[in-house]
VMD Tcl script that draws the C-alpha trace (Angstrom):
set ca {
  {30.55 -2.68 -9.54}
  {29.06 -4.14 -12.92}
  {28.61 -2.48 -16.22}
  {25.46 -1.25 -15.14}
  {24.91 2.01 -13.42}
  {24.90 2.06 -9.62}
  {24.63 4.36 -6.91}
  {27.25 5.27 -4.32}
  {26.02 7.05 -0.85}
  {28.41 8.51 1.32}
  {31.06 10.90 2.19}
  {33.36 12.48 -0.40}
  {37.25 11.90 0.95}
  {39.30 13.48 -1.81}
  {38.46 15.15 -5.36}
  {41.01 16.11 -8.22}
  {40.83 16.98 -11.78}
  {40.81 13.30 -12.57}
  {39.74 11.19 -9.58}
  {36.97 11.42 -7.05}
  {37.16 9.54 -3.74}
  {33.78 8.54 -1.79}
  {33.54 6.44 1.56}
  {30.45 4.76 1.02}
  {27.56 4.53 3.51}
  {28.75 1.08 3.99}
  {32.26 1.90 5.18}
  {34.18 0.91 1.98}
  {36.23 3.66 0.14}
  {35.62 3.77 -3.74}
  {37.93 5.87 -6.13}
  {36.25 6.25 -9.39}
  {37.55 8.28 -12.40}
  {36.32 11.69 -12.90}
  {35.36 12.24 -16.48}
  {35.62 15.96 -17.98}
  {32.26 17.91 -17.61}
  {30.93 15.71 -15.35}
  {27.81 16.95 -14.15}
  {27.37 17.96 -10.54}
  {23.82 18.71 -8.95}
  {23.38 20.59 -5.49}
  {20.76 19.12 -3.81}
  {19.02 21.19 -1.15}
  {15.95 21.16 1.20}
  {12.57 22.55 0.30}
  {9.22 22.06 2.44}
  {6.53 19.35 1.97}
  {3.90 22.47 0.95}
  {6.22 23.24 -2.11}
  {5.10 19.90 -3.90}
  {2.03 21.54 -5.70}
  {-0.56 19.42 -8.27}
  {1.33 19.21 -11.47}
  {4.79 18.85 -10.02}
  {6.94 16.39 -11.75}
  {8.42 14.64 -8.62}
  {10.54 11.30 -7.68}
  {10.24 9.41 -4.34}
  {11.82 6.52 -2.92}
  {9.04 4.61 -0.95}
  {8.39 1.93 1.04}
  {5.19 -0.69 -0.17}
  {2.51 -0.97 2.38}
  {-0.48 -3.52 3.19}
  {-2.95 -1.38 1.90}
  {-1.47 -0.86 -1.62}
  {-0.08 2.52 -0.85}
  {3.53 3.61 -0.71}
  {5.10 5.34 2.40}
  {7.72 8.08 1.46}
  {11.39 7.75 2.58}
  {11.88 10.97 0.62}
  {10.68 13.16 -2.21}
  {12.45 15.05 -5.14}
  {10.61 17.81 -6.66}
  {12.48 17.83 -10.19}
  {13.27 21.42 -11.86}
  {10.64 21.71 -14.74}
  {13.76 20.90 -17.14}
  {13.88 17.48 -15.85}
  {10.41 16.57 -16.35}
  {10.04 13.03 -17.62}
  {13.20 11.87 -16.26}
  {12.93 7.97 -15.79}
  {9.49 8.45 -15.67}
  {7.59 5.12 -13.84}
  {7.64 2.95 -10.83}
  {10.27 0.36 -10.41}
  {12.61 -1.00 -7.76}
  {15.10 1.13 -5.59}
  {18.02 0.29 -3.46}
  {17.95 3.07 -0.72}
  {16.49 0.40 1.92}
  {15.80 -3.28 1.15}
  {12.42 -3.51 -0.54}
  {12.40 0.62 -1.38}
  {10.74 1.45 -4.51}
  {11.03 4.46 -6.68}
  {8.07 6.33 -8.50}
  {9.00 9.18 -10.70}
  {5.66 10.98 -11.85}
  {3.25 13.90 -11.97}
  {1.28 14.66 -8.93}
  {-2.18 14.31 -10.36}
  {-3.87 14.47 -6.64}
  {-3.17 16.05 -3.43}
  {-4.53 16.05 -0.01}
  {-3.97 15.68 3.45}
  {-2.60 12.30 4.69}
  {-4.65 10.15 6.47}
  {-5.06 10.86 10.47}
  {-2.44 8.45 11.13}
  {-0.01 10.40 9.52}
  {-0.67 13.82 11.16}
  {0.75 16.75 9.06}
  {1.46 14.83 5.87}
  {0.17 14.52 2.23}
  {-1.25 11.72 0.30}
  {-0.05 12.19 -3.44}
  {-1.83 10.46 -5.99}
  {1.10 9.71 -8.84}
  {0.29 9.35 -12.45}
  {2.97 8.07 -14.89}
  {2.03 6.06 -18.45}
  {0.34 3.22 -17.86}
  {0.25 3.53 -13.62}
  {-0.60 5.44 -10.82}
  {0.68 5.32 -7.27}
  {-0.89 6.63 -4.02}
  {2.09 7.90 -1.68}
  {1.68 8.86 2.01}
  {4.29 11.58 2.48}
  {4.60 11.82 6.65}
  {5.72 15.38 7.69}
  {9.43 14.47 8.71}
  {10.16 13.01 5.62}
  {12.88 14.86 3.79}
  {11.79 16.88 0.53}
  {14.37 18.23 -1.71}
  {15.06 19.71 -5.10}
  {18.35 20.24 -7.13}
  {19.90 22.69 -9.10}
  {23.17 22.45 -11.55}
  {26.15 22.82 -9.30}
  {29.31 22.78 -11.71}
  {29.57 26.57 -11.52}
  {30.03 26.11 -7.85}
  {31.95 23.09 -7.88}
  {34.62 24.21 -5.57}
  {32.18 25.30 -2.90}
  {30.23 21.73 -3.33}
  {33.08 19.31 -3.72}
  {34.79 19.40 -0.49}
  {36.07 16.59 1.96}
  {33.34 15.92 4.38}
  {30.48 16.81 1.76}
  {27.79 14.00 1.98}
  {27.19 12.99 -1.77}
  {25.13 10.17 -4.16}
  {27.35 9.34 -7.21}
  {25.98 7.52 -10.18}
  {28.49 5.18 -11.32}
  {29.62 2.71 -14.12}
  {32.46 0.66 -15.31}
  {33.90 2.12 -18.05}
  {37.05 0.89 -20.06}
  {37.38 -1.37 -17.16}
  {37.46 1.51 -14.44}
  {34.78 2.39 -11.76}
  {33.83 5.99 -13.05}
  {31.93 8.63 -11.90}
  {28.80 9.49 -14.30}
  {27.18 12.20 -12.13}
  {27.46 13.53 -8.52}
  {24.65 14.79 -6.58}
  {25.78 16.69 -3.41}
  {24.59 18.52 -0.16}
  {25.99 22.01 0.60}
  {27.46 22.41 4.29}
  {27.09 18.87 5.61}
  {23.49 18.63 4.24}
  {23.05 14.65 2.69}
  {21.12 13.93 -0.22}
  {18.44 11.74 0.97}
  {17.95 9.73 -2.06}
}
mol new
graphics top color blue
foreach p $ca { graphics top sphere $p radius 0.5 }
foreach p [lrange $ca 0 end-1] q [lrange $ca 1 end] { graphics top cylinder $p $q radius 0.2 }
display resetview
């Protein structure tokens, strides 16, 4: 783990007041310092039809030969998170994947080659991307989870942990967690 933030995706093994232990998707088990007040967000599924013009979303996607992006997942941000990491940049969900955090400026049915999907035009300062969202792509939102921590942070819970080296120790900065086995798709 470097001095810059990284994302650890996996399963929560153990948690206490000072440590969070995660088994990463690659199989490695990592123990992280857990600072007091660490933000916890519950990630939960919503419908593709919940994406509306004007929604602020984030989508991990794969670049396509025609210049569009094919969504791997979509997060509809709560209004309070509008503007979070706005733009288009590389992402680490899959090799070559990207992330676009932007406002939905246009929404139409996806091309006929993607039945039941949507085509989104996303705008961010200095750019625009067209995203094709297949009907089976996970669409999620999140809400504060600190008040429900005991129900969310349980062994076996699927998590996405933002982490960074602090004072020479791997440290959890934020935990995004699904309830009852739901896996955050980001």
